[in-house]
N, CA, C and O atoms as a GROMACS GRO file, in nm:
protein
  320
    1MET      N    1   4.078   7.535   2.496
    1MET     CA    2   4.047   7.448   2.607
    1MET      C    3   3.932   7.356   2.567
    1MET      O    4   3.830   7.401   2.515
    2GLY      N    5   3.950   7.229   2.590
    2GLY     CA    6   3.844   7.135   2.559
    2GLY      C    7   3.742   7.126   2.671
    2GLY      O    8   3.778   7.123   2.789
    3VAL      N    9   3.615   7.121   2.632
    3VAL     CA   10   3.509   7.111   2.733
    3VAL      C   11   3.394   7.027   2.676
    3VAL      O   12   3.351   7.046   2.563
    4THR      N   13   3.348   6.934   2.758
    4THR     CA   14   3.231   6.853   2.725
    4THR      C   15   3.134   6.865   2.841
    4THR      O   16   3.173   6.848   2.957
    5VAL      N   17   3.009   6.895   2.811
    5VAL     CA   18   2.907   6.911   2.914
    5VAL      C   19   2.804   6.799   2.899
    5VAL      O   20   2.750   6.778   2.790
    6GLU      N   21   2.778   6.728   3.008
    6GLU     CA   22   2.676   6.623   3.008
    6GLU      C   23   2.549   6.679   3.071
    6GLU      O   24   2.552   6.740   3.178
    7LEU      N   25   2.436   6.659   3.002
    7LEU     CA   26   2.308   6.712   3.047
    7LEU      C   27   2.216   6.599   3.093
    7LEU      O   28   2.225   6.486   3.045
    8ASP      N   29   2.128   6.632   3.186
    8ASP     CA   30   2.018   6.544   3.227
    8ASP      C   31   1.892   6.629   3.220
    8ASP      O   32   1.878   6.726   3.295
    9ASP      N   33   1.801   6.594   3.132
    9ASP     CA   34   1.680   6.673   3.108
    9ASP      C   35   1.714   6.818   3.073
    9ASP      O   36   1.642   6.910   3.113
   10GLY      N   37   1.822   6.837   2.997
   10GLY     CA   38   1.860   6.970   2.950
   10GLY      C   39   1.939   7.053   3.049
   10GLY      O   40   1.970   7.169   3.021
   11ILE      N   41   1.972   6.997   3.166
   11ILE     CA   42   2.044   7.069   3.271
   11ILE      C   43   2.180   7.004   3.294
   11ILE      O   44   2.188   6.882   3.303
   12PRO      N   45   2.288   7.084   3.303
   12PRO     CA   46   2.421   7.026   3.323
   12PRO      C   47   2.432   6.946   3.453
   12PRO      O   48   2.385   6.990   3.558
   13VAL      N   49   2.494   6.828   3.443
   13VAL     CA   50   2.519   6.745   3.560
   13VAL      C   51   2.667   6.710   3.574
   13VAL      O   52   2.713   6.672   3.682
   14ARG      N   53   2.743   6.724   3.463
   14ARG     CA   54   2.884   6.687   3.463
   14ARG      C   55   2.955   6.766   3.354
   14ARG      O   56   2.898   6.797   3.249
   15ILE      N   57   3.081   6.797   3.381
   15ILE     CA   58   3.164   6.866   3.281
   15ILE      C   59   3.302   6.802   3.280
   15ILE      O   60   3.358   6.771   3.385
   16ASP      N   61   3.354   6.785   3.161
   16ASP     CA   62   3.492   6.740   3.142
   16ASP      C   63   3.568   6.861   3.089
   16ASP      O   64   3.547   6.905   2.977
   17HIS      N   65   3.656   6.912   3.172
   17HIS     CA   66   3.735   7.031   3.135
   17HIS      C   67   3.882   6.992   3.132
   17HIS      O   68   3.941   6.962   3.236
   18ASP      N   69   3.940   6.992   3.013
   18ASP     CA   70   4.080   6.956   2.993
   18ASP      C   71   4.115   6.821   3.054
   18ASP      O   72   4.221   6.804   3.115
   19GLY      N   73   4.024   6.724   3.039
   19GLY     CA   74   4.050   6.589   3.086
   19GLY      C   75   4.020   6.564   3.232
   19GLY      O   76   4.040   6.453   3.281
   20ILE      N   77   3.971   6.665   3.302
   20ILE     CA   78   3.934   6.649   3.444
   20ILE      C   79   3.781   6.649   3.452
   20ILE      O   80   3.716   6.740   3.401
   21LEU      N   81   3.726   6.546   3.515
   21LEU     CA   82   3.582   6.531   3.526
   21LEU      C   83   3.533   6.600   3.654
   21LEU      O   84   3.585   6.575   3.763
   22TYR      N   85   3.432   6.686   3.639
   22TYR     CA   86   3.371   6.757   3.751
   22TYR      C   87   3.222   6.722   3.756
   22TYR      O   88   3.156   6.715   3.653
   23ASP      N   89   3.171   6.700   3.877
   23ASP     CA   90   3.028   6.677   3.897
   23ASP      C   91   2.963   6.805   3.947
   23ASP      O   92   3.011   6.866   4.042
   24VAL      N   93   2.853   6.846   3.883
   24VAL     CA   94   2.780   6.965   3.924
   24VAL      C   95   2.722   6.940   4.063
   24VAL      O   96   2.656   6.838   4.085
   25ASN      N   97   2.746   7.032   4.156
   25ASN     CA   98   2.699   7.011   4.294
   25ASN      C   99   2.614   7.127   4.345
   25ASN      O  100   2.604   7.148   4.466
   26ASP      N  101   2.553   7.201   4.254
   26ASP     CA  102   2.455   7.302   4.292
   26ASP      C  103   2.351   7.311   4.181
   26ASP      O  104   2.353   7.231   4.088
   27THR      N  105   2.261   7.405   4.191
   27THR     CA  106   2.159   7.423   4.088
   27THR      C  107   2.212   7.517   3.980
   27THR      O  108   2.238   7.634   4.009
   28PRO      N  109   2.230   7.468   3.856
   28PRO     CA  110   2.280   7.554   3.749
   28PRO      C  111   2.187   7.672   3.722
   28PRO      O  112   2.065   7.661   3.732
   29THR      N  113   2.247   7.786   3.688
   29THR     CA  114   2.174   7.908   3.658
   29THR      C  115   2.186   7.936   3.508
   29THR      O  116   2.297   7.940   3.456
   30PRO      N  117   2.074   7.956   3.439
   30PRO     CA  118   2.084   7.990   3.297
   30PRO      C  119   2.153   8.125   3.278
   30PRO      O  120   2.126   8.220   3.352
   31LEU      N  121   2.241   8.132   3.180
   31LEU     CA  122   2.301   8.260   3.142
   31LEU      C  123   2.202   8.331   3.052
   31LEU      O  124   2.148   8.271   2.959
   32GLU      N  125   2.178   8.456   3.079
   32GLU     CA  126   2.079   8.531   3.004
   32GLU      C  127   2.145   8.629   2.909
   32GLU      O  128   2.260   8.670   2.928
   33GLN      N  129   2.071   8.665   2.808
   33GLN     CA  130   2.116   8.763   2.710
   33GLN      C  131   2.133   8.897   2.779
   33GLN      O  132   2.051   8.934   2.863
   34PRO      N  133   2.237   8.972   2.744
   34PRO     CA  134   2.255   9.104   2.804
   34PRO      C  135   2.139   9.197   2.771
   34PRO      O  136   2.071   9.180   2.670
   35ASP      N  137   2.118   9.295   2.858
   35ASP     CA  138   2.011   9.394   2.835
   35ASP      C  139   2.039   9.475   2.709
   35ASP      O  140   2.154   9.500   2.673
   36TRP      N  141   1.932   9.514   2.644
   36TRP     CA  142   1.941   9.598   2.525
   36TRP      C  143   1.978   9.739   2.567
   36TRP      O  144   1.925   9.790   2.666
   37HIS      N  145   2.066   9.802   2.494
   37HIS     CA  146   2.107   9.939   2.524
   37HIS      C  147   2.077  10.024   2.400
   37HIS      O  148   2.098   9.979   2.287
   38TYR      N  149   2.028  10.145   2.420
   38TYR     CA  150   1.987  10.230   2.308
   38TYR      C  151   2.099  10.255   2.208
   38TYR      O  152   2.071  10.280   2.091
   39ALA      N  153   2.225  10.250   2.251
   39ALA     CA  154   2.337  10.278   2.161
   39ALA      C  155   2.376  10.157   2.076
   39ALA      O  156   2.460  10.168   1.986
   40MET      N  157   2.317  10.043   2.105
   40MET     CA  158   2.351   9.924   2.027
   40MET      C  159   2.282   9.932   1.891
   40MET      O  160   2.163   9.962   1.882
   41THR      N  161   2.358   9.905   1.787
   41THR     CA  162   2.302   9.912   1.652
   41THR      C  163   2.245   9.779   1.606
   41THR      O  164   2.164   9.775   1.513
   42HIS      N  165   2.285   9.671   1.671
   42HIS     CA  166   2.234   9.539   1.637
   42HIS      C  167   2.201   9.466   1.767
   42HIS      O  168   2.271   9.481   1.867
   43PRO      N  169   2.095   9.388   1.766
   43PRO     CA  170   2.065   9.314   1.889
   43PRO      C  171   2.175   9.212   1.917
   43PRO      O  172   2.234   9.156   1.825
   44PRO      N  173   2.204   9.189   2.045
   44PRO     CA  174   2.306   9.090   2.079
   44PRO      C  175   2.260   8.951   2.038
   44PRO      O  176   2.140   8.923   2.034
   45ALA      N  177   2.355   8.865   2.009
   45ALA     CA  178   2.321   8.726   1.975
   45ALA      C  179   2.262   8.658   2.099
   45ALA      O  180   2.308   8.683   2.211
   46PRO      N  181   2.163   8.572   2.080
   46PRO     CA  182   2.107   8.502   2.195
   46PRO      C  183   2.215   8.418   2.262
   46PRO      O  184   2.299   8.358   2.195
   47LEU      N  185   2.212   8.414   2.392
   47LEU     CA  186   2.311   8.340   2.469
   47LEU      C  187   2.243   8.218   2.528
   47LEU      O  188   2.149   8.230   2.606
   48SER      N  189   2.290   8.103   2.490
   48SER     CA  190   2.235   7.979   2.542
   48SER      C  191   2.344   7.914   2.625
   48SER      O  192   2.434   7.851   2.571
   49GLY      N  193   2.336   7.930   2.756
   49GLY     CA  194   2.442   7.877   2.839
   49GLY      C  195   2.402   7.863   2.984
   49GLY      O  196   2.287   7.887   3.022
   50TRP      N  197   2.500   7.823   3.063
   50TRP     CA  198   2.479   7.795   3.204
   50TRP      C  199   2.597   7.842   3.288
   50TRP      O  200   2.710   7.849   3.240
   51ARG      N  201   2.569   7.873   3.415
   51ARG     CA  202   2.670   7.892   3.518
   51ARG      C  203   2.641   7.790   3.627
   51ARG      O  204   2.527   7.776   3.670
   52PHE      N  205   2.744   7.720   3.670
   52PHE     CA  206   2.725   7.621   3.776
   52PHE      C  207   2.857   7.594   3.847
   52PHE      O  208   2.965   7.615   3.792
   53GLN      N  209   2.844   7.548   3.971
   53GLN     CA  210   2.961   7.503   4.047
   53GLN      C  211   2.972   7.353   4.030
   53GLN      O  212   2.872   7.281   4.029
   54ALA      N  213   3.095   7.306   4.016
   54ALA     CA  214   3.119   7.163   4.004
   54ALA      C  215   3.246   7.128   4.082
   54ALA      O  216   3.331   7.213   4.105
   55ILE      N  217   3.255   7.002   4.121
   55ILE     CA  218   3.366   6.957   4.205
   55ILE      C  219   3.433   6.837   4.139
   55ILE      O  220   3.366   6.749   4.084
   56ASP      N  221   3.566   6.834   4.146
   56ASP     CA  222   3.638   6.721   4.087
   56ASP      C  223   3.656   6.609   4.189
   56ASP      O  224   3.610   6.621   4.303
   57ARG      N  225   3.720   6.503   4.149
   57ARG     CA  226   3.735   6.384   4.236
   57ARG      C  227   3.820   6.411   4.360
   57ARG      O  228   3.810   6.340   4.460
   58ARG      N  229   3.904   6.515   4.354
   58ARG     CA  230   3.989   6.550   4.470
   58ARG      C  231   3.923   6.652   4.561
   58ARG      O  232   3.981   6.690   4.663
   59GLY      N  233   3.803   6.698   4.525
   59GLY     CA  234   3.732   6.793   4.609
   59GLY      C  235   3.751   6.938   4.572
   59GLY      O  236   3.704   7.027   4.644
   60ARG      N  237   3.818   6.965   4.460
   60ARG     CA  238   3.838   7.104   4.416
   60ARG      C  239   3.711   7.154   4.349
   60ARG      O  240   3.662   7.095   4.253
   61ALA      N  241   3.657   7.264   4.401
   61ALA     CA  242   3.535   7.324   4.345
   61ALA      C  243   3.572   7.439   4.254
   61ALA      O  244   3.662   7.518   4.284
   62ARG      N  245   3.502   7.449   4.142
   62ARG     CA  246   3.519   7.559   4.048
   62ARG      C  247   3.381   7.599   3.997
   62ARG      O  248   3.288   7.519   3.997
   63VAL      N  249   3.369   7.724   3.952
   63VAL     CA  250   3.245   7.771   3.889
   63VAL      C  251   3.274   7.786   3.740
   63VAL      O  252   3.374   7.844   3.700
   64PHE      N  253   3.183   7.732   3.659
   64PHE     CA  254   3.198   7.731   3.514
   64PHE      C  255   3.086   7.810   3.449
   64PHE      O  256   2.970   7.800   3.490
   65ASP      N  257   3.120   7.890   3.350
   65ASP     CA  258   3.024   7.951   3.258
   65ASP      C  259   3.046   7.884   3.124
   65ASP      O  260   3.156   7.890   3.068
   66VAL      N  261   2.941   7.820   3.070
   66VAL     CA  262   2.952   7.753   2.941
   66VAL      C  263   2.842   7.802   2.850
   66VAL      O  264   2.734   7.841   2.895
   67GLN      N  265   2.870   7.801   2.721
   67GLN     CA  266   2.775   7.849   2.621
   67GLN      C  267   2.761   7.743   2.513
   67GLN      O  268   2.860   7.687   2.466
   68ARG      N  269   2.636   7.717   2.472
   68ARG     CA  270   2.608   7.622   2.364
   68ARG      C  271   2.653   7.683   2.232
   68ARG      O  272   2.618   7.796   2.200
   69VAL      N  273   2.732   7.606   2.156
   69VAL     CA  274   2.779   7.648   2.025
   69VAL      C  275   2.756   7.531   1.930
   69VAL      O  276   2.830   7.432   1.932
   70GLY      N  277   2.652   7.542   1.848
   70GLY     CA  278   2.618   7.432   1.759
   70GLY      C  279   2.584   7.308   1.840
   70GLY      O  280   2.498   7.313   1.928
   71ALA      N  281   2.652   7.198   1.811
   71ALA     CA  282   2.629   7.073   1.884
   71ALA      C  283   2.721   7.059   2.004
   71ALA      O  284   2.712   6.960   2.077
   72GLY      N  285   2.811   7.156   2.025
   72GLY     CA  286   2.907   7.147   2.133
   72GLY      C  287   2.894   7.260   2.234
   72GLY      O  288   2.790   7.326   2.242
   73TRP      N  289   3.000   7.281   2.310
   73TRP     CA  290   3.002   7.381   2.415
   73TRP      C  291   3.129   7.462   2.408
   73TRP      O  292   3.234   7.413   2.365
   74ARG      N  293   3.118   7.587   2.452
   74ARG     CA  294   3.233   7.677   2.462
   74ARG      C  295   3.246   7.720   2.607
   74ARG      O  296   3.148   7.762   2.669
   75LEU      N  297   3.367   7.710   2.661
   75LEU     CA  298   3.393   7.756   2.796
   75LEU      C  299   3.408   7.908   2.793
   75LEU      O  300   3.498   7.959   2.726
   76VAL      N  301   3.322   7.979   2.864
   76VAL     CA  302   3.324   8.125   2.866
   76VAL      C  303   3.416   8.174   2.977
   76VAL      O  304   3.500   8.261   2.955
   77ASN      N  305   3.400   8.118   3.098
   77ASN     CA  306   3.481   8.155   3.214
   77ASN      C  307   3.491   8.038   3.310
   77ASN      O  308   3.403   7.951   3.314
   78VAL      N  309   3.600   8.038   3.388
   78VAL     CA  310   3.617   7.943   3.499
   78VAL      C  311   3.664   8.025   3.618
   78VAL      O  312   3.756   8.106   3.606
   79TYR      N  313   3.601   8.004   3.732
   79TYR     CA  314   3.636   8.074   3.854
   79TYR      C  315   3.679   7.973   3.959
   79TYR      O  316   3.610   7.874   3.984
   80ASP      N  317   3.797   7.998   4.022
   80ASP     CA  318   3.847   7.910   4.128
   80ASP      C  319   3.791   7.951   4.262
   80ASP      O  320   3.822   7.888   4.363
   0.00000   0.00000   0.00000
């Protein structure tokens, strides 16, 4: 799935998901690294991402979880 995230001062304001443009319409929440568990043998990789609700031009709202990967973004989850 193709995803492009537009930032303003480091915070998501717009996302293009599979050719559909969505405008962020709430306050994005940073995705945090999972808690450390004693049984883990290696620390989890740092998670640099966001969760936010966005709305398309027809009024359809969706919640997106995105993660920074190099210079781009990876879609982690989409909720209808």
